[in-house]
C-alpha positions as CSV (number, residue, x, y, z in Angstrom):
1,M,-39.1,53.8,-90.5
2,P,-36.2,52.8,-92.9
3,H,-36.8,50.2,-95.5
4,R,-35.5,46.7,-94.7
5,N,-32.4,46.9,-96.9
6,A,-31.2,50.3,-95.5
7,P,-27.6,50.1,-94.3
8,L,-28.2,52.8,-91.7
9,T,-31.0,53.8,-89.4
10,E,-32.0,57.5,-89.1
11,T,-29.8,57.7,-85.9
12,G,-26.8,56.1,-87.8
13,R,-27.3,58.5,-90.7
14,L,-27.3,61.5,-88.3
15,R,-24.1,60.3,-86.6
16,L,-22.4,59.8,-90.0
17,A,-23.5,63.3,-91.3
18,R,-22.3,65.0,-88.1
19,C,-18.9,63.3,-88.4
20,V,-18.5,64.7,-91.9
21,V,-20.1,68.2,-91.5
22,E,-19.3,69.1,-87.9
23,D,-16.2,67.1,-87.2
24,D,-14.6,67.5,-90.7
25,W,-14.1,63.8,-91.3
26,P,-13.1,62.9,-94.8
27,L,-15.9,61.1,-96.7
28,R,-13.8,57.9,-97.2
29,R,-13.1,57.7,-93.5
30,A,-16.8,58.2,-92.5
31,A,-17.8,55.6,-95.1
32,E,-15.4,53.0,-93.7
33,R,-16.4,53.8,-90.2
34,F,-20.1,53.3,-90.9
35,Q,-19.6,50.5,-93.5
36,V,-21.3,52.3,-96.4
37,S,-20.1,53.5,-99.8
38,V,-18.6,56.9,-100.2
39,S,-21.5,58.0,-102.3
40,T,-23.9,57.1,-99.5
41,A,-21.9,59.0,-97.0
42,K,-21.9,62.0,-99.3
43,R,-25.6,61.8,-99.8
44,W,-26.4,61.9,-96.1
45,A,-23.9,64.6,-95.4
46,D,-25.4,66.8,-98.2
47,R,-28.9,66.3,-96.9
48,Y,-27.8,67.2,-93.4
49,R,-26.3,70.5,-94.7
50,Q,-29.5,71.3,-96.5
51,H,-32.3,70.1,-94.1
52,G,-30.6,69.3,-90.8
53,E,-32.0,66.3,-88.8
54,A,-35.2,66.3,-90.8
55,G,-33.2,65.3,-93.9
56,M,-32.3,61.9,-92.4
57,A,-35.7,60.4,-92.9
58,D,-36.5,58.2,-95.9
59,R,-38.0,59.8,-99.0
60,S,-40.4,58.4,-101.5
61,S,-38.7,56.6,-104.5
62,R,-41.5,57.7,-106.8
63,P,-40.2,59.7,-109.7
64,H,-41.1,63.4,-109.8
65,A,-42.3,63.0,-113.4
66,G,-43.4,60.1,-115.6
67,P,-42.2,60.8,-119.1
68,R,-43.8,57.6,-120.5
69,R,-47.2,58.2,-118.9
70,I,-49.9,58.7,-121.6
71,P,-51.3,62.2,-122.0
72,T,-54.3,63.4,-120.0
73,R,-56.3,63.9,-123.2
74,T,-55.9,60.2,-124.0
75,E,-56.9,59.2,-120.5
76,R,-60.1,61.2,-120.9
77,R,-60.9,59.5,-124.2
78,I,-60.4,56.1,-122.5
79,I,-62.8,57.0,-119.7
80,K,-65.3,58.5,-122.1
81,V,-65.5,55.3,-124.1
82,R,-65.8,53.2,-121.0
83,V,-68.6,55.2,-119.6
84,L,-70.6,55.6,-122.8
85,R,-70.1,52.2,-124.4
86,R,-69.1,50.1,-121.3
87,W,-66.3,48.3,-123.2
88,G,-63.5,46.3,-121.7
89,P,-59.8,47.2,-122.0
90,A,-59.2,45.1,-125.1
91,R,-62.0,46.7,-127.1
92,I,-61.1,50.2,-126.0
93,A,-57.4,49.6,-126.9
94,G,-58.4,48.5,-130.3
95,L,-60.5,51.6,-130.9
96,L,-57.9,54.0,-129.6
97,R,-54.9,52.1,-130.9
98,L,-53.4,51.5,-127.5
99,V,-52.1,48.6,-125.5
100,P,-54.8,46.8,-123.4
101,S,-52.6,46.8,-120.3
102,T,-52.2,50.6,-120.6
103,V,-56.0,51.0,-120.8
104,H,-56.4,48.7,-117.8
105,R,-54.0,50.8,-115.8
106,V,-55.9,54.0,-116.6
107,L,-59.3,52.4,-115.6
108,T,-57.8,51.1,-112.4
109,R,-56.1,54.5,-111.6
110,Y,-59.5,56.2,-111.8
111,G,-61.3,53.5,-109.8
112,L,-63.8,52.6,-112.6
113,A,-65.8,49.5,-111.6
114,R,-65.3,46.2,-113.4
115,L,-67.9,45.4,-116.1
116,T,-69.0,42.4,-114.1
117,H,-70.0,44.8,-111.4
118,L,-72.2,47.0,-113.7
119,D,-75.7,46.7,-115.0
120,R,-75.0,46.9,-118.7
121,A,-78.3,48.5,-119.5
122,T,-78.0,51.5,-117.1
123,G,-74.3,51.5,-116.3
124,R,-75.0,51.5,-112.5
125,V,-73.0,49.5,-110.1
126,I,-74.8,46.4,-109.0
127,R,-75.2,46.3,-105.3
128,R,-74.0,42.9,-104.0
129,Y,-75.7,41.4,-101.0
130,E,-75.8,38.3,-98.9
131,R,-78.5,37.4,-96.4
132,D,-77.4,36.9,-92.8
133,R,-78.7,33.4,-92.2
134,P,-79.8,30.3,-94.2
135,G,-83.4,30.3,-95.3
136,E,-83.9,34.1,-95.1
137,L,-84.0,34.1,-98.9
138,V,-84.1,31.3,-101.4
139,H,-83.7,31.9,-105.1
140,V,-85.7,29.7,-107.5
141,D,-85.4,29.4,-111.3
142,I,-85.8,27.1,-114.2
143,K,-83.1,26.4,-116.9
144,K,-84.2,25.1,-120.3
145,L,-81.7,22.6,-121.7
146,G,-81.7,20.7,-125.0
147,N,-81.7,16.9,-124.7
148,I,-78.9,14.8,-126.1
149,P,-80.0,12.2,-128.8
150,N,-79.1,8.6,-128.4
151,G,-75.6,7.9,-129.7
152,G,-74.5,11.5,-128.8
153,G,-74.8,14.9,-130.3
154,H,-72.3,17.0,-132.2
155,K,-69.6,16.8,-129.4
156,V,-69.5,13.0,-130.0
157,L,-70.3,12.7,-133.7
158,G,-69.0,16.0,-135.0
159,R,-70.9,19.1,-136.1
160,Q,-72.1,17.8,-139.5
161,A,-73.3,14.4,-138.2
162,G,-74.7,15.9,-135.0
163,R,-77.2,18.1,-137.0
164,K,-78.9,15.0,-138.3
165,T,-79.7,13.6,-134.9
166,R,-80.7,16.7,-132.9
167,S,-84.2,17.2,-134.3
168,G,-87.1,15.9,-132.2
169,V,-85.1,15.1,-129.1
170,G,-87.0,17.8,-127.0
171,Y,-85.9,19.7,-123.9
172,S,-85.3,19.2,-120.2
173,Y,-86.2,21.8,-117.6
174,I,-83.9,22.0,-114.6
175,H,-85.8,23.4,-111.6
176,T,-83.4,24.8,-109.0
177,A,-83.6,26.4,-105.5
178,V,-80.5,28.1,-104.1
179,D,-80.2,29.4,-100.5
180,D,-78.8,33.0,-100.6
181,H,-76.6,32.7,-97.5
182,S,-75.1,29.3,-97.9
183,R,-75.5,28.7,-101.7
184,L,-76.8,25.3,-100.8
185,A,-78.7,24.0,-103.9
186,Y,-81.6,21.6,-104.5
187,S,-82.3,20.8,-108.1
188,E,-84.4,18.4,-110.2
189,I,-84.8,17.7,-113.9
190,H,-88.3,17.7,-115.4
191,P,-89.9,17.5,-118.8
192,D,-91.8,20.9,-118.5
193,E,-92.1,24.1,-116.6
194,K,-95.8,24.0,-115.9
195,K,-97.2,25.4,-112.6
196,E,-98.1,21.9,-111.3
197,T,-94.5,20.8,-111.9
198,A,-93.0,23.9,-110.3
199,V,-95.2,23.6,-107.2
200,A,-94.5,19.9,-106.7
201,F,-90.8,20.7,-107.1
202,W,-91.0,23.4,-104.5
203,G,-92.6,21.0,-102.0
204,R,-89.7,18.7,-102.2
205,A,-87.2,21.6,-102.2
206,Q,-88.7,22.9,-99.0
207,A,-88.6,19.5,-97.4
208,F,-84.9,19.3,-98.3
209,F,-84.1,22.6,-96.7
210,T,-86.1,21.7,-93.6
211,S,-84.2,18.4,-93.3
212,C,-81.0,20.5,-93.2
213,G,-82.4,22.7,-90.4
214,I,-83.2,25.6,-92.7
215,T,-86.5,27.4,-92.3
216,V,-87.4,29.2,-95.6
217,E,-88.7,32.7,-95.0
218,R,-88.7,34.2,-98.5
219,V,-88.6,32.9,-102.1
220,L,-87.4,35.0,-105.0
221,T,-88.3,34.1,-108.6
222,D,-88.5,35.7,-112.0
223,N,-91.8,36.5,-113.7
224,G,-92.4,33.1,-115.3
225,S,-96.0,32.1,-115.8
226,C,-95.7,29.2,-113.3
227,Y,-94.5,31.6,-110.6
228,K,-97.4,34.0,-111.3
229,S,-100.0,31.3,-110.9
230,R,-102.5,31.1,-108.0
231,L,-101.3,27.5,-107.4
232,W,-97.8,28.8,-106.7
233,R,-99.0,31.7,-104.6
234,D,-101.3,29.5,-102.5
235,A,-98.5,26.9,-101.9
236,L,-96.1,29.5,-100.5
237,A,-98.8,31.2,-98.5
238,A,-99.9,27.9,-96.9
239,A,-96.3,27.4,-95.7
240,G,-96.0,31.0,-94.4
241,I,-93.4,31.9,-97.0
242,T,-93.2,35.4,-98.6
243,H,-92.9,35.4,-102.4
244,K,-90.9,38.1,-104.2
245,R,-90.5,38.5,-107.9
246,T,-87.6,40.2,-109.8
247,R,-88.2,43.3,-111.9
248,A,-88.8,42.6,-115.5
249,Y,-85.6,42.2,-117.6
250,R,-83.4,42.2,-114.5
251,P,-82.1,38.6,-114.2
252,Q,-79.2,39.8,-112.1
253,T,-81.6,40.4,-109.2
254,N,-81.8,36.6,-109.0
255,G,-78.1,36.4,-109.7
256,K,-77.2,33.6,-107.3
257,V,-79.3,31.0,-109.0
258,E,-78.4,32.4,-112.4
259,R,-74.7,31.9,-111.4
260,F,-75.5,28.3,-110.3
261,N,-77.1,27.7,-113.7
262,R,-73.9,28.8,-115.4
263,T,-71.8,26.5,-113.2
264,L,-74.2,23.7,-113.9
265,L,-73.7,24.1,-117.6
266,D,-69.9,24.3,-117.4
267,E,-69.3,21.5,-114.9
268,W,-72.1,19.0,-115.6
269,A,-74.2,19.6,-118.7
270,Y,-71.4,20.4,-121.1
271,A,-68.5,19.0,-119.1
272,K,-68.0,15.9,-121.2
273,P,-69.3,14.4,-124.5
274,Y,-72.3,12.3,-123.2
275,R,-73.7,9.7,-125.5
276,S,-77.3,10.0,-124.4
277,E,-79.6,12.1,-122.3
278,Q,-79.9,9.3,-119.8
279,E,-76.2,9.1,-119.3
280,R,-76.1,12.9,-118.6
281,R,-79.0,12.6,-116.2
282,E,-77.4,9.8,-114.3
283,A,-74.4,12.0,-113.7
284,F,-76.5,14.8,-112.2
285,P,-77.1,13.6,-108.6
286,G,-73.4,13.0,-108.1
287,W,-72.4,16.4,-109.5
288,L,-75.0,18.1,-107.3
289,H,-73.7,16.3,-104.2
290,T,-70.2,17.4,-105.1
291,Y,-71.3,21.0,-105.5
292,N,-73.0,21.1,-102.1
293,H,-70.5,19.2,-100.1
294,H,-67.1,19.3,-101.7
295,R,-66.7,21.9,-104.4
296,G,-65.1,25.1,-103.1
297,H,-67.2,28.3,-103.7
298,T,-65.3,31.5,-104.4
299,A,-68.0,33.6,-102.6
300,L,-67.5,31.4,-99.5
301,K,-63.7,31.8,-99.4
302,G,-63.1,28.4,-101.1
303,Q,-65.4,26.4,-98.8
304,P,-68.4,24.4,-100.1
305,P,-72.0,25.4,-99.3
306,A,-72.3,22.6,-96.7
307,S,-69.7,24.5,-94.5
308,R,-72.4,27.1,-93.8
309,V,-75.1,24.6,-92.9
310,P,-74.0,22.8,-89.7
311,N,-76.9,20.4,-89.6
312,L,-76.4,19.1,-93.2
313,S,-75.7,15.3,-93.2
314,G,-73.4,13.5,-95.6
315,Q,-70.9,16.4,-95.8
316,Y,-67.9,14.1,-96.0
317,T,-69.3,11.2,-97.9
């Protein structure tokens, strides 16, 4: 199939070539007849002499050799550094005195996985997964966050003045449950991460998911003490929910709620210079509603989590 800018189809090229080679037409006459340049007419006539009808097909425009391509030895050094040290293109380029874009092209050419797709400790590719239906798996986690002193912290007062007000303000603990399939999130702010607090939070989280038509089947947590307690175990068992815990030092196993925590920090906790902890907390319910109902999620093709939960009310409020 000829490219879209080709002046002749394969049939037209063959007719032109036969006029020149077999009927002895001058190149200029053939070029005028088929409305192409003389050089084009000569090219197809020469190919017809050498290859016959098969020479009328398009050929690849890729050059036979790449004189500016980096040596194979350098490519091997790039791959070796990537595999052994798991560095990105910029750091590899600095070590080998290359251009980052060149290193990136080599890594892409050999199909090496992005660093975000690798377990940094082992170098193995992280297997991404998504449950088939809402409630099949819910990720639960706690995020510890420093409180903002009255009058604001260093983002409002500056680094030097902020140091004088930050002592003694304590911490907040954000308890969160995220549905694996829909990414629908339920979250609360508490003063601690005790087992009683975690169990009470889960009771309200389960009620929230139930109100959305989601029946929770499994819960995945890390190995925090509150999640290893009998109180937590008995609460899930009473509801007929299976409890799974991540492997030690493998937070990526609970990656969906870990990613939610990062979004929470970027778009709520540190999104503006709050003047008090109370002001920040008052902004949290509105942000969480926006996350669930309106904010596009890249893993959901730009749709919000509510788009995967048909029974969720308040989607457009």
